[in-house]
C-alpha positions, -999 to 999 in steps of 0.1 A, spaced: -547 572 481 -570 574 452 -589 543 439 -583 553 403 -549 550 386 -533 583 373 -541 595 337 -504 592 328 -476 571 343 -441 561 334 -417 535 348 -386 555 340 -374 574 371 -361 603 349 -396 610 336 -418 637 352 -446 611 352 -428 586 374 -445 578 407 -427 552 428 -456 548 453 -481 539 427 -457 515 410 -449 497 442 -487 493 447 -488 475 414 -507 487 383 -519 467 353 -526 479 318 -552 466 293 -546 480 258 -574 474 233 -587 449 257 -555 428 259 -533 426 290 -499 441 284 -468 435 306 -442 455 287 -456 490 291 -431 516 297 -455 546 298 -492 552 291 -516 581 288 -553 575 291 -566 609 280 -545 609 248 -551 571 242 -516 557 238 -491 534 253 -453 531 249 -442 495 248 -406 482 250 -395 466 217 -379 433 228 -346 435 247 -330 461 224 -314 491 240 -306 525 226 -272 541 229 -280 555 264 -290 521 277 -326 527 277 -351 502 262 -362 510 226 -399 517 226 -428 517 202 -458 541 207 -492 526 199 -526 544 199 -558 528 212 -580 524 242 -560 523 275 -575 509 307 -551 510 338 -561 493 370 -546 485 404 -535 449 408 -542 448 446 -568 462 468 -563 497 484 -540 496 513 -556 501 547 -547 535 562 
């Protein structure tokens, strides 16, 4: 497994950028130098994050999100697993 997080990742299983193995390993996001815990999706190369907006849901039951632009720094929360 790679030591660097993917360029783009989403927590929604319906997204083409969803990766269960990486999410189980644990990934953290720093956005503009601040730790964010409500990130639904991010893209490093395009410089944006999609954050959930409180506990509000859309009519399909998905969290309402806000897309913000800035510096995105993903990192793994734990050490690489021994293989």
